[in-house]
C-alpha positions, 0 to 999 in steps of 0.5 A: 932396084933396091939390091942393098935391101934385097941382100938383107932379106935373103941372107940375114934371116937364115943366119948367113952373112957374106962379105963380098969384099975380095978379102981372103977370109971371104968364107971364114967363120967369124963369130960363134953366132954366125954361120958362114957358108964354107962348103958347096953343100952349105950353099946348096942348102941356102939355095934350096932354103931361100930360093926354089920359088916357094912363094911364087903364087902367093906373091903373084896371085893377082895375075890370075884375075887379069886372065879370061879364066876368072870372072866376077859373079853376083848371085842374087838368088843365094839366100845365105853367104859364106864368111865375108872376105874383103880380099875380094876387092883387093884384086879389083884393079888387077881384074879391071886392068888398071894402070897398076894392080896395086892399091891401098890393100895390095902391094906387088911383092912379086918383083922384089921376090923374084930378085931375092931368088936371083940374089940367092943364085948370085951369092952361090955363083959368086962364091964357087971359086972360094968354097970347099967341096968336090968338083961334082958338088960345085958343078951341081950347085952351079947348075941349080943356081943357073937354073934359078936365075934363068927361071927368075928372069924368065918370070920377070920378063914375062910379067914386067916387059913386052913378050919376047916375040912382039918386042924390039931387041932394044925395048926395056925389060928389067934390071940385070943384076949378076952380083950379090954385093950390096949397092946404092946404085939405081940401075936402068932396065936392061934391054929385052935382048940383054935379059933374054940372052942372059936367060939363054946363057944361064939355062944352057949352063944349067944343062951343061952342069946337070946333064950327067948328074943323077935325078935325086928327087922331084923336089930338087932341080935337076937335068930334066927340070932344066930341059923343061925350062929350056923347052919353054924358053925356046918356045917363047922365043919361037926357036922351034928347032930348039923346042923340038931338040930339048923336048924330044930329049926330055921325053927320052927320059920321061914320056909318061902321062897320068891317065885320068880316064882310068879314075872314077869321075865321082870324087866321092869314089876316090880316096882323098889322095886320088882327088888331087891331080898334082899328088906326086905319089900318083902322077908320073908326069911330074918332073919338078915340084915347087911353090908352097901351096900351104900359104896360098893356093888357086883353090883358096883364091877362088873362095874369096867372097863378100856376101853373095859376090865372088870370083869363080872360074869363068863359065858365062863370060865371052871366051870362058874356060869351062865351056872348052871342056865337053863332058857328059856327067850322066854317061861319064864320057868326055873330057875328064879334066872337067870333073876331076880338076874342078869342083862345081858350086856346092854347100860351102862354095859359091862358084867353080873352084880349081882342085888340081891341087888341094892342100886339104886333101893330101899332105904335101907342100907344093902345088906347081910342077913342071910336067911332061904334058907341057912338053907334048904341047910345046912339041905340037906347037913347034912342029906346027909353026916351024918353017916346014910344018909336020902335021903328022907329028903335031897330031901325034903329040896332041893325040897322045896327050888327049887320049890320057884325058878324054874317054872314049877318045877319037884321034884327031885327023888332018880333016878335022882342021880346015887350015894350019891357022885353025890347027894352031888355034886348037893347040893354043886352046888345048894348052889352055885346057891342060895348063889352066890354074898352073903357074901363070901359063894363061897370062903368059900365053895371052901375051905371046899369042897376040894380046887379044881384047878381053872384057870383065864384068864387075859390080852393078853391070860395070864392064872393064875392057882390055883392048887388043895389044893393050898396055896392061899386058905389061905390069907396071913396076911396083910403087916402092921400086919407082919411088926408090928409082924414079 
């Protein structure tokens, strides 16, 4: 892993220069044209400026094409075309589960990007003992940096290694880097056990540091965001008691959900700010917002087209996403996630588009968020899959969530499920509906829920197949990393 290059990319562009040589003048101002971090608040600004996952989707957009939520279409009946966009074919290798997603026009920048997040966190954590600032300021910085490193390694592990619940402890994961020092070393990947232990250690420390600190903004990492990440990590590790502990604590702080059943289904009746589900001014379930949607968004990705060929949210393929939503347009009854979260083909677009976040509709910069809805789903799954399942609580969490999405709502009952397997399958299906087109939940859930066989139809009737448990469920390291460190 090219740590020496990543160090340059994070530090120099923002005007910071840090010499990790052990000298006493580690943080001293050395030149009038260099800003050397001295205070905890300086490092906090560095963390928020260079980390905070502002370009996560831009660097990892290729992953949505590997799921069953997206399909290729060629509409021969269209008599006109939108602006030609050759990027449609950049994602062919990802869409076809080729041995690697990269090609002559697409480089995988996700791997190195996540290590820049880790590097920034490492810089802050390494300097804690020498920087100025109050105990509280350092404690908050430490918590936010630990969260950042935990989340970055969580993402790396869920892209470039086997899913935790299917891997052996000594399977290779990704390189573990805990120091910011420039180095020419070429480290081997650490094991699954090592990386996930580090993720656990970091998120636990984040919780310790941030527990009694005030929540200042949904744009700043705080204790509640750390609880959401801790719940997610525990779910992926199948530590269901920890899921229940973290999740219930989070709902003690914020159990609210956005009741979209109260919104008009006709988007023309909504003002522009109401159209976007991820609008933080309207959505009370948002805990932490991140990822700059001005650079790349789910909506823009599915506007790629070349003549009459385009990608769309899956509607016709086996296991398609949209048929999972039941809604009657005439009566306005059913699952209102369908009319409010998706735009159908229209005058300016060919296929269905996701509009949970719409950068054209509201004036804010973030498109992804940690939400309480994820916690309801995680708690439902944990109560269903723990050693002594609690069906009553499973149905409680599902019904609370779904009653804020479906009108009129009929609560789920035990009699609706023939056995626990069908109940768990329903939870996963509900998770797919609720979390679609956010982060990369669908790809990660496919990996941890059995790695099912998938098919994608392509040009001229070609069919790409991903066999059950296929190796494409683990991304290959980027070319530049393999060339640097064979």
